[in-house]
N, C-alpha and C positions, 0 to 999 in steps of 0.2 A: 643319632641318636637322642631320646627328649628323656630329662630325666622325672616326668612324669609317669606315674604308674596309673593301670589300669586294674583296679580293685573290685572284688568279684564276693559276697559274701551269700551264701549258700546254705548255713545253718540256722533253721527260723525261719525260714525266706528266703526272697532272692532279689539282689541288688547289685546294681553295676556303677559303679564311680571312675572318672578319670580326671585326674588332677585334683581330687577334692571334691569335681564337681559332680551330679548325679547322672545318671543317663538312662533313657529309657528306648532301648530296640525297636520294641514290638506291642500293640498294644494288649495281642494275645500271651499272655505269659506263658502257656505253653507249648506256643508254636515250634515250629521244627527250627528257623533259624536261632531262636534261643536255646534250646535242646543241646545244636551243634555246638554254640561257645560254648554253653555248660560244660559238654564232652570234653572239648579242645584244652580247656582250662584245666580241666582236673585231670587232665594226661600231658600236661606242659611240658614234661621233662623228657619223657618216650616217644611221644606223639601215640597215635591211633591209629591201626591198620583201615581202609577204606570200607573191606568187608566188615570189620567192627562195628563201623560206623553206621553200615547201612542196617546192620543186625539190629543196632540199640533202637534207631530212626523208625526203619519199615518194618521191622522183624514180625510183627502180627498183621500186619497190612495184606490187600489186596492192592499190590500196586505192579503195573505192567513192566514196568523198568526203572528198578530201586534204583541203579547206578545213575541214569540220567536223572531222576528224582534227588539225591545227593547232588549232583552237579550244581543242579538248578538252586537248593536249598544253600551252597556253597557261595555260588552266584549273589541270591540275596542277602546274605548274610555280609558280604564282603560292600555292597551298596550300603548296608542299612549304618555299618559302622564309621562309613567312609563319614555318613550326615549327620551321626552322632560327633563327629570331630575329632574324632581318632586321626593320628599323623598318617600322610600318605604311605599304604602297604597292600599288599596283596592281603596280610592278616590270614589265611591259609596255605600254610605250604605243602603241594603235594609231592612228593618225592617215590620214587621207586614204593609204588603201594599202598605208602603212608601218609596220615595226614598229621601237620602240627602246626601249634601257634608260632606266629609270626615272632623269634626271639628279640626282635628290635625295637618291643614293645614289652617293656616288662609287665607282669603281672601279679598279685598276692592275691590269694585264696584263701578263706579263714578256714573251709574244711580241707586243706594242706595243711594250713599250719597248724591245726587240730590234730592230724594224723604224725605228722614229725613232732609236735610236744609227747603225745601217748609214745611212740617210738624210742624216743630220747629217755621218759620215762624208764620204761619196760629194759633196757640194755645198761642205765646208768647202773654202777656199784655201789654208791655213798647212797643210804638210804634216807638221808635228807637232799639231797639230789633230785631222786626218786619223786620224793613226793614235793617238790618246787617245780617240776617238770610237768606231774600231773595236776600239780593246783593250776596251771597256765592252759593245759588243755581244757581242763572243766570250764575257766571262764571265756574261754570260745567257744564253747558247747555252747549257745543260746538258744538252741530249738533242734527240734530235727531237721534230718537234710530233706530240704526241697520238700515238704509239709503237702504244699499244694498240687505237686507233680506225681503224688506217690502212684498212681494209675498205671505210670510208666514202668516197665519191667527194669529198666535200667536201675531208675530211681529208685525202688522196691530193695533192690539187690543193694545199694550205696546207705539204702537207709536203714537198712538191718546190720550192716556190718560198722557203721559210725555209732550205732546205736548201742551193739557190743563191746565197742571201744572203750565207750565212754562210760558204761555200767563196770567195766573192771576197773578201769582208774580211778572215779569215783568211788569205788567201795574199798580200793586199798588207800588213798586216799582219806577216809573216813577212820580207816581202822588205825592210820596212822597216826593224827592228828588227834584220837582218841587216847592214845597209847601215851601221848606224849602230852595231856592235857591239855591241848589245846581246843575246848571245847568249843567257844563261840565259831573260830574258826570252822571247826566242823558240824557247827550247827548250818553256819551259812552254805556248804556245798552242798548237806544232805536238803536244805528247803529249795535251793536253785533245781535239784533235782526232781523232788516232790513237785514243782511247780511244773515241770515239763511234764514226769510222768507219773502222774498222783494216783496211780493204781500199782503201781510196783514195788509199794514198803518202804520207799525210799522215809516216809515218818519214821519209823521205828529208830534211824540214826538219829534225826531232830530229837527225838524223844529221851534216847539217850546221854543226850550232849547237855539236854534244859535241865536232864535230873541230874547230870553230875554238875552243874551250878546251880544245886537247889533251886531252881524254878518250876518247882512241880506245879503249879496253876498253869503255867506257862505249857508245860507238858499236857494238861490235862486239856487244856483247849485246845491242841493238835490234834491228841486221842479224838474228842468229838468230833470236830471239822472232819475229821478222815470219816471216823466211822459211818458219819452221816452222806458223807459223800459217795463211799462204797454203799450203801442201801439205796440212797434213790437211784444210783445211776446205774450199779450192777445189780441191785436186790441180796447183796452178800455181806455176811456178817465180819465185823474185824477178823483177823488174821489171828493165829497161833500166836506169834509174836508181839502182835497189835495188845492182845488179852494180857498175856505176859505183863507187860509194860503197865497197862491198866492196873493189875491187881499192885506192885510195886508200887506205882503213884499213890494209892489208896493206902499203902504201910507209909509210906513217907510222911505223906499229908497229915495222918494222925499223929503222926509223931513230932510233927513241926510245933515252935514255940509258937504262942499268937495266934493258934488255927481260927478259934473261933470268929476271929476278926477278918479275917481272909472269907473263911464260911458263910459268913454277915455278906459281905463284897459277892459273892458266887450267889449267894442265893436270889439278890438280888436283882428284877427283869432290869437287864440293859436299855430295853428302847419302850418307852410305852405306847406301844399301838393300838390304834383302836379298832373293834370288832375281837372275832373269837381269836385264841393261840393258836399258834401252828408249833406243831412239833412232831419228832419222828417218827416212824409207825412203830420201833421199837419200845418209844416213851407213849404213845399213845395205847399199847397193850398193856404198861403197869397204870396208866390213870384207869383202863377199864377196868382192871381187879380192883383197884380201892374204891368205885364208884360202888362195882358187884358188891363189896362187904360194905358198904356204907349204905347201902339197900335195904339190907339184910337186916338192919339196926332201926334205922329212920323210915322203911319205905315209900322213899320219895320214887317219883318216877324218873327215869332214864332213859334217852332211844338211841339207838346208833342208826344213821342215815348213810347209805350208800349212792354217792353222787358218780353216775357212766358217763362220759361224754361219748355222746354216739354223731355216726358222720353218716349220714341217710337214714338208711335203715338199719345199718352195721354199727357197732362199736368202732370208735377209732382206734386204730392200732399203733398210734404213737410215733413211728417210724421218720417219719418229715419233720421240717422243720415249721409248717404253718399247722401240724396237728400239737405239737410243744406248745406255739405260741398259745395256740387258743388252750389249753391246758392250764397253761399258767394263768390266763384271763377267768379260767374259770377258779384256779385258787384264791386270785382278788375278790369275786362275785361272793366266796364262800365266806371269805375271811370280812368281808364288808357288811354281809347281811346277816349274821348271826350276835350275840353279845361276847363281853369280854370274858364272862365263866366260860364260855361254850370251847371246845377243843376239836382242832381235825388235824387231817394228816394227808399225806399223799400214800395211796396203796400203792399204785402203781401209775403212769404217765396219762392215763384217761380214768383213773378212780380216784376219788376221793371219800373218806368217811369221817363222818362229824360225829360227835357226842352232844346229844342236848338233853340238860339235865332241867327239874322240875318246870316240865312241862306235859300237855298229853295229848292224846292224837290228834286231835281236831287243827292244835298249833302247829303240830309239823309241818301239814300243809301249807298252811299260813308260811312255816321256813321257806319250804323249798320254792312257792311262789315268788317270795322277796329275792332268792337266788338266782330265779329265772330271769328276773325283770333286770336284775345286776347285769346278768350274763347277755340278755338280748341286746342291751344299750351298747354292747362292744362286740359283738358277733353275729354274722349275717347268720342266716336261715338255714344254711347249710348244715351246721352242727344242731343237736339238742342236746338236754340232759335226760337220763332215767335217774329217777328217785325211787330207792327199795328202804323201806323202815323196817327195823323190829324193838322191841324193848330191851331192856337187858335183863329183863327179869323172865323172857320168852326166848333168850339164847344159850338153852340147856340141852345136852345132847340127848339125856334121856328122857326129854318130854316133847310132847307135840309142840311144832312152832307157833304160834301163831302173828304170820307177818303180812307185812301190807308194800304194795308196790302202786306207784302210778308216775304218769308220764308226764312231762312238762307241759304237754299242751291242753291239759285240765283233766284228763279220764279220772274218773274214779277211782277210789283204791281199790286195790282185787286180793280179797283175803287168801291165804293158801297158796303164793305164789311165789317162786324162787325161780325165776329165768330173767 
């Protein structure tokens, strides 16, 4: 029996190593042989029935003889494992309708280690010992279970199961660390969880720990980054729990000594980026309200321009990666085409809003041509841009709006259209 171990990592991705050397079984990461090995290793202690393997591997497929297909897959797996340099073995032991991994070749599976630590934490009578087990479990959970194979039914079931286990132990660990004033450790646990699951409010724990350490500005940065992510990716406002922390942070910051120095630092623009200033949609709305009030006083003209990305004759939907990549190019084209005093934001993946100050109607067309020119240098003709413009003075619900619309292809502006 060799003292080498076959190590399999399935959390956050899939990798195999034997004796410290990485091995690759199949170029196809979701092949039947790879899935067979993964299932066998997950059931290394008790094994799994042939019927269970057939259901997991071929349950939804129209295969004429599933038993023969499984036997062929076992044959190919044995051949691949032998070629990978593992010691001589049948690898898959079949007995009384059960399939098992050959115990002569020891294995270590991160998912099983994670499951073991969660179980030890749940049965521990001592609270400190429970926290230690949960802490080890959280460190083992480096990502979702086999994320690239989530389309397979058996993977989906395990993925949800491990996620729920992780949520339970991470939440209990954060509570214990906070109660024992181990805020730095609690922050790290919450940050790791938020990196894996950014839309599950783990940032609330991060903020609580930072507030407890009087790191109010760091907490505010976590809030702002989370609010931006939620709006841009899901179109959602921060959760009630996040808003509660925002109000608390505002109170604490205002009470902090030397706050004016911190405020000056926060007000300073971190990166001096050329071109227009990009902001989140909520910030854009606030800026719009400010400019509307300023116009009442000084009468300077301000226009709002809506840039819509089109694919052929239809508006692109932003569902595929290509659309989103082109949307990013449009974002850069807008930024590089405008002045530093102009503002813009993304309304959704396929639409951007631009605020142009101290400009007249004719110059809006010049701006749109400049955006189109920069965009056309990077993107093929498959995509185009529709521009729609209205003066802030005209955006009044009680008045008839005088609006302008024109296409990238150089057509004239059309009055009164809103399509």
